[in-house]
C-alpha positions in Angstrom: -90.0 -115.1 94.1 -90.4 -116.2 97.6 -91.5 -113.7 100.2 -88.4 -111.9 101.7 -86.2 -112.4 98.7 -86.7 -108.9 97.3 -85.9 -107.4 100.7 -82.6 -109.3 100.7 -81.7 -108.0 97.3 -82.4 -104.4 98.2 -80.2 -104.8 101.4 -77.3 -106.3 99.3 -77.5 -103.4 96.9 -77.4 -100.8 99.6 -74.5 -102.5 101.3 -72.4 -102.5 98.1 -73.2 -98.8 97.5 -72.2 -97.8 101.0 -68.9 -99.7 100.9 -67.7 -98.2 97.5 -66.4 -94.7 96.9 -68.9 -91.9 97.1 -70.3 -90.3 93.9 -71.7 -91.7 90.8 -71.5 -95.4 90.4 -68.3 -96.5 88.6 -66.6 -93.1 89.1 -64.0 -92.8 91.9 -63.9 -89.7 94.0 -60.4 -90.4 95.4 -57.7 -88.0 94.2 -55.6 -89.4 91.3 -52.3 -90.9 92.1 -49.2 -88.6 91.6 -47.5 -89.3 88.3 -44.2 -91.0 88.3 -41.6 -88.3 87.7 -38.6 -90.5 87.8 -35.6 -89.6 89.9 -36.2 -86.8 92.5 -34.5 -83.4 91.8 -32.3 -83.7 94.9 -30.9 -87.0 93.6 -29.8 -86.3 90.0 -27.8 -89.5 89.7 -24.1 -90.2 89.5 -21.6 -87.6 88.1 -20.8 -88.2 84.4 -17.6 -90.1 83.9 -14.6 -88.2 82.5 -14.9 -90.1 79.2 -18.4 -88.7 78.8 -17.1 -85.1 79.3 -14.1 -85.5 76.9 -16.5 -86.7 74.2 -17.7 -83.0 73.7 -14.1 -81.8 72.9 -13.2 -82.2 69.2 -10.5 -84.6 68.6 -7.0 -83.3 67.7 -5.5 -83.8 64.3 -2.9 -82.6 61.9 -2.5 -78.8 61.2 -4.7 -77.6 58.4 -3.1 -77.3 55.0 -2.7 -73.7 53.9 -3.8 -73.1 50.4 -2.1 -70.4 48.2 -4.1 -67.4 47.2 -6.1 -67.8 44.0 -4.4 -66.9 40.8 -6.1 -63.8 39.5 -3.9 -63.0 36.5 -0.9 -64.3 34.5 1.4 -61.6 35.9 3.5 -61.7 39.1 3.8 -58.6 41.2 6.0 -57.5 44.1 5.7 -54.6 46.6 7.7 -51.7 45.2 9.8 -51.1 48.3 12.1 -53.9 49.3 13.7 -54.8 52.6 12.4 -51.9 54.6 9.6 -51.1 57.0 6.9 -49.1 55.2 3.6 -47.3 55.7 1.2 -45.7 53.3 -2.2 -44.1 53.2 -5.2 -46.2 51.9 -7.4 -43.4 50.8 -7.6 -40.6 48.2 -5.4 -37.6 49.1 -5.7 -35.0 46.4 -4.5 -37.4 43.6 -5.1 -41.1 42.9 -1.6 -42.1 44.0 0.0 -43.0 47.3 3.0 -42.0 49.3 5.0 -44.9 50.7 7.0 -43.8 53.7 10.3 -45.5 54.0 13.9 -44.7 55.1 16.2 -42.9 52.7 18.2 -45.4 50.6 15.6 -48.2 50.7 15.3 -50.0 47.4 12.6 -49.0 44.9 12.0 -52.1 42.8 10.0 -52.9 39.7 6.5 -54.0 40.8 6.2 -56.2 37.7 8.4 -57.2 34.8 8.5 -54.7 31.9 10.4 -52.0 30.1 11.8 -48.8 31.5 10.1 -45.9 29.8 11.3 -42.6 31.4 14.3 -41.9 33.6 14.8 -38.5 35.2 18.1 -38.1 37.1 17.8 -34.4 37.5 16.0 -32.7 40.4 14.6 -29.7 38.7 11.8 -28.7 41.1 11.9 -25.4 43.0 9.0 -23.9 45.0 9.3 -20.6 43.1 7.9 -22.2 39.9 6.3 -25.4 41.2 6.1 -26.9 37.7 3.9 -29.9 37.6 6.3 -32.0 35.5 9.1 -31.4 38.1 7.2 -32.2 41.3 8.3 -35.9 41.5 12.0 -34.9 41.4 14.1 -37.9 40.3 11.8 -40.6 39.0 11.6 -43.8 36.9 8.5 -45.0 34.9 8.0 -48.6 34.0 5.7 -49.9 31.3 4.8 -53.3 32.7 4.2 -56.4 30.6 0.6 -56.0 31.9 0.2 -52.8 29.9 0.1 -50.6 33.0 2.5 -47.6 33.5 4.1 -47.3 37.0 5.8 -44.3 38.4 8.3 -44.2 41.3 9.2 -40.6 42.2 11.0 -38.5 44.9 14.0 -40.9 44.3 17.3 -40.1 46.0 19.2 -42.0 43.2 18.5 -43.9 40.1 20.1 -47.4 39.9 23.1 -47.8 37.6 22.2 -49.1 34.2 18.5 -48.1 34.4 17.9 -46.3 31.1 14.9 -46.0 28.8 14.3 -49.2 26.9 15.9 -51.5 29.4 14.0 -54.8 30.2 13.7 -55.5 33.9 12.2 -58.3 36.0 9.8 -57.9 38.9 11.7 -57.1 42.0 14.7 -55.6 40.2 16.0 -52.4 41.8 15.3 -49.2 39.9 16.5 -46.6 42.4 16.5 -45.6 46.1 13.9 -43.8 48.2 14.5 -40.1 48.9 12.7 -36.8 49.0 13.6 -35.0 45.8 11.0 -32.8 44.1 8.3 -31.1 46.1 9.0 -33.6 48.9 12.2 -31.9 49.9 10.8 -30.7 53.2 9.3 -34.0 54.2 10.6 -37.4 55.4 11.9 -39.7 52.7 9.2 -41.5 50.7 8.3 -43.1 47.4 5.7 -41.4 45.2 4.0 -44.4 43.7 1.5 -44.0 40.8 -0.5 -46.3 38.5 -1.7 -45.1 35.1 -1.4 -45.9 31.4 1.2 -45.3 28.7 1.4 -41.6 27.8 3.8 -39.1 26.4 6.4 -37.5 28.6 4.8 -34.0 28.4 1.5 -35.3 29.7 2.8 -35.3 33.3 -0.7 -35.1 34.9 -1.5 -38.5 33.5 1.9 -39.9 34.4 1.5 -38.9 38.0 -1.4 -41.4 38.6 -4.9 -42.2 37.4 -5.7 -45.4 39.3 -6.0 -45.7 43.1 -3.1 -48.1 44.0 -3.5 -49.1 47.7 -5.7 -52.2 47.1 -3.0 -53.6 44.9 -0.3 -52.7 47.3 -2.1 -54.5 50.1 -2.5 -57.6 48.0 1.1 -57.7 46.9 2.3 -57.1 50.4 0.1 -59.7 51.9 0.9 -62.5 49.5 -1.6 -62.3 46.6 1.0 -61.5 44.0 -1.3 -62.0 41.0 -3.8 -59.2 41.7 -3.5 -57.0 38.7 -4.5 -53.3 38.2 -4.7 -53.8 34.4 -8.5 -54.2 34.2 -9.2 -51.2 36.4 -6.7 -49.1 34.4 -8.5 -49.9 31.2 -11.9 -49.1 32.8 -10.6 -45.7 34.0 -9.0 -44.9 30.6 -12.3 -45.8 28.9 -14.2 -43.5 31.2 -11.9 -40.5 31.0 -10.5 -41.0 27.5 -6.8 -41.6 26.9 -6.0 -37.8 27.2 -8.1 -36.3 30.0 -7.4 -32.7 30.8 -5.6 -31.8 34.0 -8.1 -31.0 36.7 -6.2 -31.1 40.0 -3.0 -29.2 41.0 -2.3 -28.2 37.4 -0.9 -24.6 37.4 2.7 -23.6 38.0 4.0 -20.3 39.1 5.6 -17.7 36.8 9.4 -17.7 37.0 10.8 -14.6 38.7 14.4 -13.4 38.3 16.6 -13.4 41.3 14.9 -16.4 43.0 16.0 -19.9 43.5 16.8 -21.9 40.4 16.4 -25.6 39.8 19.3 -27.9 40.4 21.3 -28.1 37.2 24.0 -30.7 36.4 27.5 -29.4 36.7 29.3 -29.3 33.4 32.2 -31.6 33.0 35.5 -29.8 32.1 37.4 -31.2 29.2 40.8 -32.4 30.5 43.8 -30.3 29.2 46.2 -32.3 27.2 49.8 -32.0 28.5 52.3 -30.2 26.2 55.8 -31.4 26.0 58.4 -28.6 26.6 62.1 -29.1 25.9 64.8 -28.4 28.5 65.8 -24.8 29.0 69.2 -23.4 28.0 69.5 -25.9 25.2 70.5 -24.6 21.8 68.3 -25.6 19.1 69.9 -25.7 15.6 68.7 -22.9 13.4 67.4 -20.8 16.1 69.2 -17.5 17.1 71.8 -17.9 14.3 
């Protein structure tokens, strides 16, 4: 190397080092450039077109097809009061039955097709005795084709032709709503009970063993195949077919001189007319 060459190389190196960024060689000490964030926040771009907004709204179409309630049994039921505004309790009140409040004269109809079993047209109940078998006043029981026994009590009247053994269809009128029996001081109503076939003297079974309001709700709201038959069988299996009376069982001893039950008035036999001959007429052989 010629004299002076090394001095020139050192000078060139120092010049390059001074002209570059400070710090370690090859590493920049300048602050990094700001990242590209896209459109500034104060300029969010154009407003979406109406077509973009309407795309979030579901398109209109035909009305949904209403499906009928599922068929739950082979039987068809109907609400037991027809053509009138009604109300009823949906909870246990003393006995597993319900009181359907409705105007006097409203139709009590068969809740299901079946055979009329008992018909009581006499209102025998009086508060002085309060006999259990008389408390429903006038009533009709129906043994449904589903094997369930239904009772409609406190009736004002029993429909003409409704007698034990008569076959009826669901919705056929059995009587009219009233307040006979121990409902005589209340508004008119239908005592409605669900139970199983029993003898007439086992009135505590006839007056209701199965809570009926879930079935009434279903029949009223359109599910006319909801049947109490399975629940009836389950309750009967649990209690036995002849459970002893346990609620509101006793009656009062009859006392002379107090109010007596309503009794049917006897029908007088018509008197046959007797032909009588004219007066002052001589009859041969008489008075001779």
